[in-house]
C-alpha positions as CSV (number, residue, x, y, z in Angstrom):
1,M,54.2,-74.2,80.3
2,K,56.3,-74.7,77.1
3,N,55.7,-71.0,76.1
4,N,56.9,-69.8,79.6
5,I,60.1,-71.9,79.3
6,L,60.8,-70.5,75.8
7,I,60.3,-66.9,77.1
8,Y,62.6,-67.5,80.0
9,I,65.3,-69.0,77.8
10,C,65.0,-66.0,75.4
11,I,65.4,-63.6,78.3
12,I,68.4,-65.4,79.7
13,L,70.1,-65.6,76.3
14,T,69.4,-61.9,75.6
15,A,70.8,-60.9,79.0
16,L,74.0,-63.1,78.5
17,S,74.7,-61.8,75.0
18,A,74.2,-58.1,76.0
19,C,76.8,-58.4,78.7
20,K,79.7,-59.4,76.5
21,K,80.5,-56.0,75.0
22,D,82.8,-53.9,77.1
23,D,83.8,-51.3,74.6
24,Y,81.7,-48.7,76.5
25,K,84.3,-48.7,79.3
26,R,86.5,-45.7,79.3
27,D,88.7,-46.6,82.3
28,G,92.3,-46.0,81.6
29,G,93.5,-48.2,84.3
30,T,95.7,-47.3,87.2
31,S,96.8,-43.7,87.0
32,N,100.4,-42.6,87.2
33,A,100.8,-38.9,88.0
34,Y,104.2,-38.8,86.3
35,V,104.4,-39.4,82.5
36,D,107.3,-38.7,80.3
37,M,105.5,-36.4,77.8
38,T,103.9,-33.0,77.6
39,T,100.3,-32.4,78.6
40,Y,99.3,-32.0,75.0
41,D,101.1,-35.2,73.9
42,Y,99.4,-37.1,76.7
43,L,96.0,-35.8,75.7
44,K,96.7,-36.6,72.0
45,S,97.7,-40.1,72.9
46,N,94.5,-40.8,74.8
47,R,91.3,-41.4,72.8
48,N,89.2,-39.9,75.6
49,F,90.5,-36.5,74.6
50,D,90.4,-36.5,70.8
51,S,88.0,-33.7,70.6
52,L,89.8,-31.6,73.3
53,V,92.9,-31.8,71.2
54,K,91.0,-30.4,68.2
55,V,89.8,-27.6,70.4
56,I,93.2,-26.9,71.7
57,D,94.6,-26.8,68.2
58,K,92.0,-24.5,66.8
59,A,92.2,-22.2,69.9
60,G,96.0,-22.0,69.5
61,L,96.6,-23.0,73.1
62,K,99.1,-25.9,72.7
63,D,102.1,-23.9,74.2
64,I,100.0,-22.6,77.1
65,V,98.6,-26.1,77.9
66,N,102.2,-27.3,77.9
67,G,103.4,-24.4,80.1
68,D,103.6,-24.0,83.9
69,V,99.8,-24.4,84.4
70,T,97.3,-26.9,85.8
71,F,94.8,-27.9,83.1
72,F,91.6,-29.7,84.1
73,A,91.0,-31.5,80.9
74,A,87.5,-32.1,79.6
75,T,86.7,-35.5,78.0
76,N,85.1,-36.0,74.5
77,Y,81.7,-36.2,76.2
78,S,82.1,-32.6,77.7
79,V,83.3,-31.3,74.4
80,A,80.4,-32.8,72.6
81,D,78.0,-31.2,75.0
82,Y,79.7,-27.8,74.5
83,V,79.5,-28.1,70.7
84,K,75.8,-29.2,71.0
85,A,75.1,-26.2,73.1
86,K,76.8,-23.9,70.7
87,K,74.8,-25.5,67.8
88,N,71.5,-24.9,69.7
89,Q,72.5,-21.3,70.3
90,K,73.2,-20.9,66.6
91,A,70.0,-22.6,65.6
92,I,68.0,-20.2,67.8
93,E,69.9,-17.2,66.3
94,T,69.3,-18.3,62.7
95,G,65.9,-20.0,63.2
96,N,67.2,-23.1,61.4
97,E,68.1,-26.3,63.2
98,N,69.0,-28.4,60.1
99,F,72.7,-27.7,59.5
100,N,76.0,-29.3,60.1
101,F,77.9,-27.9,63.0
102,G,81.2,-28.8,64.7
103,I,84.3,-27.5,66.4
104,K,85.3,-26.0,63.1
105,D,82.4,-23.7,63.2
106,I,83.1,-22.1,66.6
107,P,85.3,-19.0,66.4
108,S,88.9,-19.6,67.8
109,K,88.4,-16.7,70.3
110,E,85.4,-18.4,71.8
111,L,87.2,-21.7,72.1
112,S,90.2,-20.0,73.6
113,D,88.1,-18.2,76.2
114,S,86.2,-21.3,77.1
115,L,89.3,-23.5,77.5
116,K,91.0,-20.8,79.7
117,T,88.4,-21.4,82.4
118,Y,90.1,-24.7,82.9
119,L,93.6,-23.4,83.1
120,F,95.2,-22.3,86.3
121,A,98.6,-20.7,86.9
122,G,101.2,-23.0,88.4
123,K,101.1,-26.7,89.2
124,I,98.3,-27.7,91.5
125,N,98.7,-31.1,93.2
126,R,95.8,-33.0,94.5
127,D,96.8,-32.4,98.1
128,Q,96.7,-28.7,97.6
129,I,93.0,-28.6,96.5
130,T,90.8,-27.6,99.4
131,L,87.6,-25.7,99.9
132,G,87.9,-22.0,100.1
133,V,91.2,-21.6,98.3
134,N,91.2,-19.2,95.3
135,Y,93.5,-20.0,92.4
136,T,94.6,-17.7,89.7
137,I,93.0,-18.3,86.3
138,V,95.5,-18.0,83.4
139,Y,95.0,-14.9,81.4
């Protein structure tokens, strides 16, 4: 009986101590559609888009992102998945999977082409997005 009580106490203490950390949360709070900064500056000010800013810089698309476009921004998680896929592709091509690989190793043209799939001409508001509507991709 004593052993069961000790086990229950250990389980409860473990569960309580595991719930205290909330750094995993990525919620930015209540969203405001109107901010007094450029798209690029907003992305740069938000830690969820650190990697995306690096991609935009390397691809040379800062001015385009700040232009008259709608940009569906990918978070760091998406950029990490993209870089991982590119690394796997390179590993298959070279037959070597033991190498460092990052955004810096992806050609600017590839980054630019990939980012442009998330850029659409003009401002698209949420109420304008419906099924069956075709939007013009930038470039």
